[in-house]
Structure formats: C-alpha cells, structure tokens
N, CA, C, O and the ligand as a Tripos MOL2 file, in Angstrom:
@<TRIPOS>MOLECULE
protein
  257   255    65     0     0
PROTEIN
NO_CHARGES

@<TRIPOS>ATOM
      1 N           2.4670   -3.9640   -9.0650 N.3       1 MET1
      2 CA          2.5240   -4.9860   -8.0300 C.3       1 MET1
      3 C           1.1820   -5.0200   -7.3100 C.2       1 MET1
      4 O           0.7180   -4.0160   -6.7700 O.2       1 MET1
      5 N           0.5740   -6.2010   -7.3170 N.am      2 ARG2
      6 CA         -0.7250   -6.3580   -6.6790 C.3       2 ARG2
      7 C          -0.5240   -6.5900   -5.1800 C.2       2 ARG2
      8 O           0.1550   -7.5370   -4.7850 O.2       2 ARG2
      9 N          -1.1080   -5.7360   -4.3520 N.am      3 VAL3
     10 CA         -0.9730   -5.9000   -2.9090 C.3       3 VAL3
     11 C          -2.3370   -5.7420   -2.2550 C.2       3 VAL3
     12 O          -3.2300   -5.0810   -2.7840 O.2       3 VAL3
     13 N          -2.4710   -6.3660   -1.0950 N.am      4 GLU4
     14 CA         -3.7090   -6.2930   -0.3340 C.3       4 GLU4
     15 C          -3.5710   -5.1950    0.7140 C.2       4 GLU4
     16 O          -2.6490   -5.2230    1.5290 O.2       4 GLU4
     17 N          -4.4730   -4.2410    0.6960 N.am      5 ILE5
     18 CA         -4.4600   -3.1540    1.6590 C.3       5 ILE5
     19 C          -5.3640   -3.5030    2.8280 C.2       5 ILE5
     20 O          -6.5080   -3.9180    2.6450 O.2       5 ILE5
     21 N          -4.8340   -3.3280    4.0340 N.am      6 LYS6
     22 CA         -5.6230   -3.5370    5.2470 C.3       6 LYS6
     23 C          -5.9170   -2.1840    5.8740 C.2       6 LYS6
     24 O          -4.9950   -1.4550    6.2390 O.2       6 LYS6
     25 N          -7.1710   -1.8510    5.9990 N.am      7 GLY7
     26 CA         -7.5340   -0.5730    6.5990 C.3       7 GLY7
     27 C          -7.0760    0.5950    5.7490 C.2       7 GLY7
     28 O          -6.2700    1.4140    6.1890 O.2       7 GLY7
     29 N          -7.5860    0.6700    4.5420 N.am      8 CYS8
     30 CA         -7.2070    1.7130    3.5830 C.3       8 CYS8
     31 C          -7.3120    3.1100    4.2120 C.2       8 CYS8
     32 O          -8.2670    3.4180    4.9250 O.2       8 CYS8
     33 N          -6.2970    3.9500    3.9260 N.am      9 GLN9
     34 CA         -6.2820    5.3090    4.4640 C.3       9 GLN9
     35 C          -7.4650    6.1350    3.9570 C.2       9 GLN9
     36 O          -7.9370    7.0350    4.6510 O.2       9 GLN9
     37 N          -7.9330    5.8350    2.7740 N.am     10 ARG10
     38 CA         -8.9560    6.6640    2.1540 C.3      10 ARG10
     39 C         -10.3680    6.1940    2.4870 C.2      10 ARG10
     40 O         -11.2280    7.0120    2.8160 O.2      10 ARG10
     41 N         -10.6220    4.8740    2.4050 N.am     11 CYS11
     42 CA        -11.9880    4.3820    2.5780 C.3      11 CYS11
     43 C         -12.1520    3.5090    3.8140 C.2      11 CYS11
     44 O         -13.2790    3.1940    4.1950 O.2      11 CYS11
     45 N         -11.0440    3.1080    4.4530 N.am     12 GLY12
     46 CA        -11.1200    2.3230    5.6760 C.3      12 GLY12
     47 C         -11.3930    0.8520    5.4610 C.2      12 GLY12
     48 O         -11.5390    0.1060    6.4290 O.2      12 GLY12
     49 N         -11.4650    0.4140    4.2100 N.am     13 GLN13
     50 CA        -11.7790   -0.9800    3.9260 C.3      13 GLN13
     51 C         -10.5130   -1.7720    3.6240 C.2      13 GLN13
     52 O          -9.4210   -1.2140    3.5180 O.2      13 GLN13
     53 N         -10.6840   -3.0840    3.4890 N.am     14 ASP14
     54 CA         -9.6160   -3.9600    3.0250 C.3      14 ASP14
     55 C          -9.8770   -4.2630    1.5620 C.2      14 ASP14
     56 O         -10.9560   -4.7350    1.2030 O.2      14 ASP14
     57 N          -8.8860   -3.9930    0.7120 N.am     15 HIS15
     58 CA         -9.0630   -4.2900   -0.7040 C.3      15 HIS15
     59 C          -7.7050   -4.3540   -1.3800 C.2      15 HIS15
     60 O          -6.7430   -3.7670   -0.8840 O.2      15 HIS15
     61 N          -7.6060   -5.0570   -2.5040 N.am     16 PRO16
     62 CA         -6.3470   -5.0930   -3.2460 C.3      16 PRO16
     63 C          -6.2020   -3.8430   -4.1020 C.2      16 PRO16
     64 O          -7.1840   -3.2290   -4.5190 O.2      16 PRO16
     65 N          -4.9310   -3.4830   -4.3550 N.am     17 VAL17
     66 CA         -4.6430   -2.3630   -5.2550 C.3      17 VAL17
     67 C          -3.4510   -2.7480   -6.1280 C.2      17 VAL17
     68 O          -2.7280   -3.6990   -5.8310 O.2      17 VAL17
     69 N          -3.2620   -2.0010   -7.1970 N.am     18 ASP18
     70 CA         -2.0610   -2.1220   -8.0150 C.3      18 ASP18
     71 C          -1.0850   -1.0400   -7.5670 C.2      18 ASP18
     72 O          -1.2470    0.1280   -7.9210 O.2      18 ASP18
     73 N          -0.0690   -1.4260   -6.7880 N.am     19 ALA19
     74 CA          0.8770   -0.4690   -6.2360 C.3      19 ALA19
     75 C           1.9680   -0.1380   -7.2460 C.2      19 ALA19
     76 O           2.4610   -1.0040   -7.9680 O.2      19 ALA19
     77 N           2.3300    1.1450   -7.2740 N.am     20 GLN20
     78 CA          3.3990    1.6130   -8.1460 C.3      20 GLN20
     79 C           4.5400    2.1560   -7.2800 C.2      20 GLN20
     80 O           4.2760    2.8370   -6.2900 O.2      20 GLN20
     81 N           5.7950    1.8750   -7.6270 N.am     21 PRO21
     82 CA          6.8990    2.4000   -6.8210 C.3      21 PRO21
     83 C           7.0230    3.9120   -6.9890 C.2      21 PRO21
     84 O           6.8740    4.4360   -8.0930 O.2      21 PRO21
     85 N           7.2970    4.6070   -5.8900 N.am     22 LEU22
     86 CA          7.5630    6.0330   -5.9560 C.3      22 LEU22
     87 C           8.9640    6.2490   -6.5200 C.2      22 LEU22
     88 O           9.8880    5.4930   -6.2190 O.2      22 LEU22
     89 N           9.1100    7.2840   -7.3370 N.am     23 SER23
     90 CA         10.4030    7.5220   -7.9780 C.3      23 SER23
     91 C          11.4100    8.1130   -7.0020 C.2      23 SER23
     92 O          12.6150    7.9330   -7.1780 O.2      23 SER23
     93 N          10.9430    8.8090   -5.9870 N.am     24 ASN24
     94 CA         11.8610    9.4470   -5.0460 C.3      24 ASN24
     95 C          11.2920    9.4260   -3.6340 C.2      24 ASN24
     96 O          10.9580   10.4750   -3.0840 O.2      24 ASN24
     97 N          11.1770    8.2200   -3.0350 N.am     25 PRO25
     98 CA         10.5850    8.1420   -1.6960 C.3      25 PRO25
     99 C          11.4670    8.8230   -0.6620 C.2      25 PRO25
    100 O          12.6940    8.7600   -0.7440 O.2      25 PRO25
    101 N          10.8400    9.4750    0.3090 N.am     26 THR26
    102 CA         11.5800   10.1930    1.3520 C.3      26 THR26
    103 C          11.4390    9.5380    2.7120 C.2      26 THR26
    104 O          12.0640    9.9810    3.6750 O.2      26 THR26
    105 N          10.6360    8.4980    2.8120 N.am     27 ASP27
    106 CA         10.4790    7.7980    4.0840 C.3      27 ASP27
    107 C          10.1460    6.3430    3.8040 C.2      27 ASP27
    108 O          10.4840    5.8200    2.7420 O.2      27 ASP27
    109 N           9.4810    5.6860    4.7520 N.am     28 GLN28
    110 CA          9.1980    4.2620    4.5840 C.3      28 GLN28
    111 C           8.1150    3.9830    3.5540 C.2      28 GLN28
    112 O           7.8940    2.8360    3.1650 O.2      28 GLN28
    113 N           7.4410    5.0400    3.1170 N.am     29 PHE29
    114 CA          6.4130    4.8590    2.0940 C.3      29 PHE29
    115 C           7.0970    4.8350    0.7210 C.2      29 PHE29
    116 O           7.4890    5.8760    0.1930 O.2      29 PHE29
    117 N           7.2290    3.6570    0.1650 N.am     30 THR30
    118 CA          7.9770    3.5230   -1.0740 C.3      30 THR30
    119 C           7.0840    3.2040   -2.2660 C.2      30 THR30
    120 O           7.5570    3.1410   -3.4000 O.2      30 THR30
    121 N           5.8070    3.0060   -2.0140 N.am     31 TYR31
    122 CA          4.8700    2.7230   -3.0900 C.3      31 TYR31
    123 C           3.6220    3.5850   -2.9150 C.2      31 TYR31
    124 O           3.3360    4.0760   -1.8230 O.2      31 TYR31
    125 N           2.8970    3.7570   -3.9990 N.am     32 TRP32
    126 CA          1.6110    4.4320   -3.9060 C.3      32 TRP32
    127 C           0.6130    3.6570   -4.7440 C.2      32 TRP32
    128 O           0.9870    2.8490   -5.5940 O.2      32 TRP32
    129 N          -0.6600    3.9150   -4.4930 N.am     33 ALA33
    130 CA         -1.7180    3.2590   -5.2590 C.3      33 ALA33
    131 C          -2.9590    4.1270   -5.2140 C.2      33 ALA33
    132 O          -3.0730    5.0260   -4.3810 O.2      33 ALA33
    133 N          -3.8750    3.8540   -6.1050 N.am     34 MET34
    134 CA         -5.1310    4.5820   -6.1400 C.3      34 MET34
    135 C          -6.2110    3.7410   -5.4690 C.2      34 MET34
    136 O          -6.4240    2.5840   -5.8300 O.2      34 MET34
    137 N          -6.8860    4.3300   -4.4960 N.am     35 CYS35
    138 CA         -7.9770    3.6250   -3.8400 C.3      35 CYS35
    139 C          -9.1100    3.4450   -4.8390 C.2      35 CYS35
    140 O          -9.5800    4.4270   -5.4140 O.2      35 CYS35
    141 N          -9.5630    2.2050   -5.0590 N.am     36 PRO36
    142 CA        -10.6190    1.9700   -6.0480 C.3      36 PRO36
    143 C         -11.9840    2.4610   -5.5790 C.2      36 PRO36
    144 O         -12.9060    2.5960   -6.3830 O.2      36 PRO36
    145 N         -12.1170    2.7260   -4.2990 N.am     37 THR37
    146 CA        -13.4210    3.1250   -3.7680 C.3      37 THR37
    147 C         -13.6690    4.6150   -3.9530 C.2      37 THR37
    148 O         -14.7370    5.0190   -4.4130 O.2      37 THR37
    149 N         -12.6800    5.4340   -3.5940 N.am     38 VAL38
    150 CA        -12.8710    6.8840   -3.6650 C.3      38 VAL38
    151 C         -11.9890    7.5400   -4.7250 C.2      38 VAL38
    152 O         -12.0520    8.7540   -4.9170 O.2      38 VAL38
    153 N         -11.1630    6.7400   -5.4180 N.am     39 GLN39
    154 CA        -10.3080    7.2590   -6.4870 C.3      39 GLN39
    155 C          -9.3870    8.3620   -5.9940 C.2      39 GLN39
    156 O          -9.2260    9.3960   -6.6410 O.2      39 GLN39
    157 N          -8.7860    8.1200   -4.8360 N.am     40 GLU40
    158 CA         -7.7910    9.0430   -4.2980 C.3      40 GLU40
    159 C          -6.5370    8.2510   -3.9470 C.2      40 GLU40
    160 O          -6.6330    7.0650   -3.6310 O.2      40 GLU40
    161 N          -5.3660    8.8770   -3.9940 N.am     41 PRO41
    162 CA         -4.1130    8.1350   -3.7800 C.3      41 PRO41
    163 C          -3.8740    7.8130   -2.3190 C.2      41 PRO41
    164 O          -4.3050    8.5340   -1.4180 O.2      41 PRO41
    165 N          -3.1690    6.7000   -2.1100 N.am     42 LEU42
    166 CA         -2.7170    6.3600   -0.7730 C.3      42 LEU42
    167 C          -1.2630    5.9400   -0.8420 C.2      42 LEU42
    168 O          -0.7950    5.4270   -1.8580 O.2      42 LEU42
    169 N          -0.5610    6.1630    0.2480 N.am     43 ARG43
    170 CA          0.8380    5.7810    0.3240 C.3      43 ARG43
    171 C           0.9410    4.4310    1.0080 C.2      43 ARG43
    172 O           0.1590    4.1090    1.9030 O.2      43 ARG43
    173 N           1.9170    3.6460    0.5770 N.am     44 ILE44
    174 CA          2.0040    2.2560    1.0100 C.3      44 ILE44
    175 C           3.3910    1.9410    1.5390 C.2      44 ILE44
    176 O           4.4000    2.3310    0.9520 O.2      44 ILE44
    177 N           3.4240    1.2280    2.6610 N.am     45 VAL45
    178 CA          4.6460    0.6250    3.1650 C.3      45 VAL45
    179 C           4.6080   -0.8470    2.7960 C.2      45 VAL45
    180 O           3.6980   -1.5700    3.2020 O.2      45 VAL45
    181 N           5.5870   -1.2890    2.0310 N.am     46 VAL46
    182 CA          5.6500   -2.6950    1.6530 C.3      46 VAL46
    183 C           6.5320   -3.4240    2.6420 C.2      46 VAL46
    184 O           7.6950   -3.0720    2.8420 O.2      46 VAL46
    185 N           5.9600   -4.4460    3.2600 N.am     47 LEU47
    186 CA          6.6940   -5.2280    4.2480 C.3      47 LEU47
    187 C           7.3670   -6.4010    3.5750 C.2      47 LEU47
    188 O           6.7200   -7.2030    2.9010 O.2      47 LEU47
    189 N           8.6730   -6.4970    3.7640 N.am     48 THR48
    190 CA          9.4190   -7.5920    3.1430 C.3      48 THR48
    191 C          10.0210   -8.5100    4.1970 C.2      48 THR48
    192 O          10.7220   -9.4650    3.8610 O.2      48 THR48
    193 N           9.7540   -8.2290    5.4660 N.am     49 ASP49
    194 CA         10.2870   -9.0690    6.5370 C.3      49 ASP49
    195 C           9.4980  -10.3680    6.6210 C.2      49 ASP49
    196 O           8.4320  -10.5050    6.0200 O.2      49 ASP49
    197 N          10.0390  -11.3170    7.3750 N.am     50 GLY50
    198 CA          9.3200  -12.5480    7.6130 C.3      50 GLY50
    199 C           9.6000  -13.5910    6.5570 C.2      50 GLY50
    200 O          10.4390  -13.3900    5.6790 O.2      50 GLY50
    201 N           8.9010  -14.7000    6.6410 N.am     51 PRO51
    202 CA          9.1390  -15.8020    5.7140 C.3      51 PRO51
    203 C           8.7220  -15.4170    4.2970 C.2      51 PRO51
    204 O           7.8770  -14.5420    4.1060 O.2      51 PRO51
    205 N           9.3220  -16.0780    3.3020 N.am     52 PRO52
    206 CA          8.9610  -15.7690    1.9150 C.3      52 PRO52
    207 C           7.4760  -16.0090    1.6720 C.2      52 PRO52
    208 O           6.8940  -16.9650    2.1850 O.2      52 PRO52
    209 N           6.8840  -15.1400    0.8960 N.am     53 VAL53
    210 CA          5.4690  -15.2810    0.5510 C.3      53 VAL53
    211 C           5.3460  -15.3200   -0.9570 C.2      53 VAL53
    212 O           6.1760  -14.7690   -1.6810 O.2      53 VAL53
    213 N           4.3060  -15.9740   -1.4140 N.am     54 ARG54
    214 CA          4.1260  -16.1220   -2.8520 C.3      54 ARG54
    215 C           3.7720  -14.7910   -3.5040 C.2      54 ARG54
    216 O           4.2140  -14.4970   -4.6140 O.2      54 ARG54
    217 N           2.9820  -13.9970   -2.8130 N.am     55 SER55
    218 CA          2.6210  -12.7030   -3.3660 C.3      55 SER55
    219 C           2.9920  -11.6220   -2.3650 C.2      55 SER55
    220 O           2.9540  -11.8680   -1.1590 O.2      55 SER55
    221 N           3.3490  -10.4400   -2.8270 N.am     56 PRO56
    222 CA          3.7550   -9.3710   -1.9090 C.3      56 PRO56
    223 C           2.6010   -8.9710   -1.0000 C.2      56 PRO56
    224 O           1.4280   -9.0530   -1.3630 O.2      56 PRO56
    225 N           2.9760   -8.5420    0.1770 N.am     57 THR57
    226 CA          1.9870   -8.0260    1.1070 C.3      57 THR57
    227 C           2.3190   -6.5730    1.4130 C.2      57 THR57
    228 O           3.4670   -6.1480    1.2790 O.2      57 THR57
    229 N           1.3410   -5.8410    1.8130 N.am     58 ALA58
    230 CA          1.5600   -4.4330    2.1140 C.3      58 ALA58
    231 C           0.7790   -4.0390    3.3360 C.2      58 ALA58
    232 O          -0.2380   -4.6430    3.6780 O.2      58 ALA58
    233 N           1.2700   -3.0250    3.9790 N.am     59 ARG59
    234 CA          0.5660   -2.4820    5.1220 C.3      59 ARG59
    235 C           0.4990   -0.9730    4.9410 C.2      59 ARG59
    236 O           1.4720   -0.3440    4.5250 O.2      59 ARG59
    237 N          -0.6380   -0.4090    5.2510 N.am     60 VAL60
    238 CA         -0.7950    1.0310    5.1550 C.3      60 VAL60
    239 C          -0.7710    1.6040    6.5550 C.2      60 VAL60
    240 O          -1.5420    1.1940    7.4230 O.2      60 VAL60
    241 N           0.1140    2.5500    6.7630 N.am     61 LEU61
    242 CA          0.2180    3.1780    8.0740 C.3      61 LEU61
    243 C          -0.6200    4.4390    8.1160 C.2      61 LEU61
    244 O          -0.8750    5.0640    7.0860 O.2      61 LEU61
    245 N          -1.0410    4.8050    9.2930 N.am     62 LYS62
    246 CA         -1.7860    6.0440    9.4440 C.3      62 LYS62
    247 C          -0.8780    7.2430    9.1440 C.2      62 LYS62
    248 O           0.2880    7.2570    9.5380 O.2      62 LYS62
    249 N          -1.4080    8.2220    8.4620 N.am     63 GLU63
    250 CA         -0.6000    9.3990    8.1290 C.3      63 GLU63
    251 C          -0.5680   10.3940    9.2780 C.2      63 GLU63
    252 O           0.3270   11.2370    9.3360 O.2      63 GLU63
    253 N          -1.5320   10.3110   10.1940 N.am     64 ASP64
    254 CA         -1.5650   11.3070   11.2650 C.3      64 ASP64
    255 C          -1.4780   10.6300   12.6330 C.2      64 ASP64
    256 O          -1.4920   11.3090   13.6600 O.2      64 ASP64
    257 ZN         -9.6030    2.2900   -0.2020 Zn       65 ZN65
@<TRIPOS>BOND
     1     1     2 1
     2     2     3 1
     3     3     4 2
     4     3     5 am
     5     5     6 1
     6     6     7 1
     7     7     8 2
     8     7     9 am
     9     9    10 1
    10    10    11 1
    11    11    12 2
    12    11    13 am
    13    13    14 1
    14    14    15 1
    15    15    16 2
    16    15    17 am
    17    17    18 1
    18    18    19 1
    19    19    20 2
    20    19    21 am
    21    21    22 1
    22    22    23 1
    23    23    24 2
    24    23    25 am
    25    25    26 1
    26    26    27 1
    27    27    28 2
    28    27    29 am
    29    29    30 1
    30    30    31 1
    31    31    32 2
    32    31    33 am
    33    33    34 1
    34    34    35 1
    35    35    36 2
    36    35    37 am
    37    37    38 1
    38    38    39 1
    39    39    40 2
    40    39    41 am
    41    41    42 1
    42    42    43 1
    43    43    44 2
    44    43    45 am
    45    45    46 1
    46    46    47 1
    47    47    48 2
    48    47    49 am
    49    49    50 1
    50    50    51 1
    51    51    52 2
    52    51    53 am
    53    53    54 1
    54    54    55 1
    55    55    56 2
    56    55    57 am
    57    57    58 1
    58    58    59 1
    59    59    60 2
    60    59    61 am
    61    61    62 1
    62    62    63 1
    63    63    64 2
    64    63    65 am
    65    65    66 1
    66    66    67 1
    67    67    68 2
    68    67    69 am
    69    69    70 1
    70    70    71 1
    71    71    72 2
    72    71    73 am
    73    73    74 1
    74    74    75 1
    75    75    76 2
    76    75    77 am
    77    77    78 1
    78    78    79 1
    79    79    80 2
    80    79    81 am
    81    81    82 1
    82    82    83 1
    83    83    84 2
    84    83    85 am
    85    85    86 1
    86    86    87 1
    87    87    88 2
    88    87    89 am
    89    89    90 1
    90    90    91 1
    91    91    92 2
    92    91    93 am
    93    93    94 1
    94    94    95 1
    95    95    96 2
    96    95    97 am
    97    97    98 1
    98    98    99 1
    99    99   100 2
   100    99   101 am
   101   101   102 1
   102   102   103 1
   103   103   104 2
   104   103   105 am
   105   105   106 1
   106   106   107 1
   107   107   108 2
   108   107   109 am
   109   109   110 1
   110   110   111 1
   111   111   112 2
   112   111   113 am
   113   113   114 1
   114   114   115 1
   115   115   116 2
   116   115   117 am
   117   117   118 1
   118   118   119 1
   119   119   120 2
   120   119   121 am
   121   121   122 1
   122   122   123 1
   123   123   124 2
   124   123   125 am
   125   125   126 1
   126   126   127 1
   127   127   128 2
   128   127   129 am
   129   129   130 1
   130   130   131 1
   131   131   132 2
   132   131   133 am
   133   133   134 1
   134   134   135 1
   135   135   136 2
   136   135   137 am
   137   137   138 1
   138   138   139 1
   139   139   140 2
   140   139   141 am
   141   141   142 1
   142   142   143 1
   143   143   144 2
   144   143   145 am
   145   145   146 1
   146   146   147 1
   147   147   148 2
   148   147   149 am
   149   149   150 1
   150   150   151 1
   151   151   152 2
   152   151   153 am
   153   153   154 1
   154   154   155 1
   155   155   156 2
   156   155   157 am
   157   157   158 1
   158   158   159 1
   159   159   160 2
   160   159   161 am
   161   161   162 1
   162   162   163 1
   163   163   164 2
   164   163   165 am
   165   165   166 1
   166   166   167 1
   167   167   168 2
   168   167   169 am
   169   169   170 1
   170   170   171 1
   171   171   172 2
   172   171   173 am
   173   173   174 1
   174   174   175 1
   175   175   176 2
   176   175   177 am
   177   177   178 1
   178   178   179 1
   179   179   180 2
   180   179   181 am
   181   181   182 1
   182   182   183 1
   183   183   184 2
   184   183   185 am
   185   185   186 1
   186   186   187 1
   187   187   188 2
   188   187   189 am
   189   189   190 1
   190   190   191 1
   191   191   192 2
   192   191   193 am
   193   193   194 1
   194   194   195 1
   195   195   196 2
   196   195   197 am
   197   197   198 1
   198   198   199 1
   199   199   200 2
   200   199   201 am
   201   201   202 1
   202   202   203 1
   203   203   204 2
   204   203   205 am
   205   205   206 1
   206   206   207 1
   207   207   208 2
   208   207   209 am
   209   209   210 1
   210   210   211 1
   211   211   212 2
   212   211   213 am
   213   213   214 1
   214   214   215 1
   215   215   216 2
   216   215   217 am
   217   217   218 1
   218   218   219 1
   219   219   220 2
   220   219   221 am
   221   221   222 1
   222   222   223 1
   223   223   224 2
   224   223   225 am
   225   225   226 1
   226   226   227 1
   227   227   228 2
   228   227   229 am
   229   229   230 1
   230   230   231 1
   231   231   232 2
   232   231   233 am
   233   233   234 1
   234   234   235 1
   235   235   236 2
   236   235   237 am
   237   237   238 1
   238   238   239 1
   239   239   240 2
   240   239   241 am
   241   241   242 1
   242   242   243 1
   243   243   244 2
   244   243   245 am
   245   245   246 1
   246   246   247 1
   247   247   248 2
   248   247   249 am
   249   249   250 1
   250   250   251 1
   251   251   252 2
   252   251   253 am
   253   253   254 1
   254   254   255 1
   255   255   256 2
@<TRIPOS>SUBSTRUCTURE
     1 MET1         2 RESIDUE 1 A MET
     2 ARG2         6 RESIDUE 1 A ARG
     3 VAL3        10 RESIDUE 1 A VAL
     4 GLU4        14 RESIDUE 1 A GLU
     5 ILE5        18 RESIDUE 1 A ILE
     6 LYS6        22 RESIDUE 1 A LYS
     7 GLY7        26 RESIDUE 1 A GLY
     8 CYS8        30 RESIDUE 1 A CYS
     9 GLN9        34 RESIDUE 1 A GLN
    10 ARG10       38 RESIDUE 1 A ARG
    11 CYS11       42 RESIDUE 1 A CYS
    12 GLY12       46 RESIDUE 1 A GLY
    13 GLN13       50 RESIDUE 1 A GLN
    14 ASP14       54 RESIDUE 1 A ASP
    15 HIS15       58 RESIDUE 1 A HIS
    16 PRO16       62 RESIDUE 1 A PRO
    17 VAL17       66 RESIDUE 1 A VAL
    18 ASP18       70 RESIDUE 1 A ASP
    19 ALA19       74 RESIDUE 1 A ALA
    20 GLN20       78 RESIDUE 1 A GLN
    21 PRO21       82 RESIDUE 1 A PRO
    22 LEU22       86 RESIDUE 1 A LEU
    23 SER23       90 RESIDUE 1 A SER
    24 ASN24       94 RESIDUE 1 A ASN
    25 PRO25       98 RESIDUE 1 A PRO
    26 THR26      102 RESIDUE 1 A THR
    27 ASP27      106 RESIDUE 1 A ASP
    28 GLN28      110 RESIDUE 1 A GLN
    29 PHE29      114 RESIDUE 1 A PHE
    30 THR30      118 RESIDUE 1 A THR
    31 TYR31      122 RESIDUE 1 A TYR
    32 TRP32      126 RESIDUE 1 A TRP
    33 ALA33      130 RESIDUE 1 A ALA
    34 MET34      134 RESIDUE 1 A MET
    35 CYS35      138 RESIDUE 1 A CYS
    36 PRO36      142 RESIDUE 1 A PRO
    37 THR37      146 RESIDUE 1 A THR
    38 VAL38      150 RESIDUE 1 A VAL
    39 GLN39      154 RESIDUE 1 A GLN
    40 GLU40      158 RESIDUE 1 A GLU
    41 PRO41      162 RESIDUE 1 A PRO
    42 LEU42      166 RESIDUE 1 A LEU
    43 ARG43      170 RESIDUE 1 A ARG
    44 ILE44      174 RESIDUE 1 A ILE
    45 VAL45      178 RESIDUE 1 A VAL
    46 VAL46      182 RESIDUE 1 A VAL
    47 LEU47      186 RESIDUE 1 A LEU
    48 THR48      190 RESIDUE 1 A THR
    49 ASP49      194 RESIDUE 1 A ASP
    50 GLY50      198 RESIDUE 1 A GLY
    51 PRO51      202 RESIDUE 1 A PRO
    52 PRO52      206 RESIDUE 1 A PRO
    53 VAL53      210 RESIDUE 1 A VAL
    54 ARG54      214 RESIDUE 1 A ARG
    55 SER55      218 RESIDUE 1 A SER
    56 PRO56      222 RESIDUE 1 A PRO
    57 THR57      226 RESIDUE 1 A THR
    58 ALA58      230 RESIDUE 1 A ALA
    59 ARG59      234 RESIDUE 1 A ARG
    60 VAL60      238 RESIDUE 1 A VAL
    61 LEU61      242 RESIDUE 1 A LEU
    62 LYS62      246 RESIDUE 1 A LYS
    63 GLU63      250 RESIDUE 1 A GLU
    64 ASP64      254 RESIDUE 1 A ASP
    65 ZN65       257 GROUP 0 **** ****
C-alpha cells in the first residue's frame, strides 16, 4: 500500500513509502515501512477516518 509519510520518524522528511501490514499489531501501529532515505523501518498509523479518499493516507506518530 502506497502511503505518504509526513515527518518521517527516521529522516524527518515527507516522502511516500510502500507500507506493509504487521502480522500481529499490538497498538495503533498496524503497518510498517522502510524509510527510503536511511533504510531503517518505521511504524505507521493508517488513518481511515474522514471522507473517502482515492488513495490511502498515513500518519506517523512520534515513538517517544
Ligand atoms: Zn524517512
């Protein structure tokens, strides 16, 4: 699933990623993706609220 990351946890930039669903999520982070800038994983909260959108959107929350 292609999603746009705002304020990436790893590099701090905005960029799209290919998000993969976690097999056993334990909280609101249900997807993960690899940051293309530093090649490290980030956890993703996918927002499904609001009006229908043509493409999925995602928001990355701070881990700390
Ligand atoms: Zn990044």
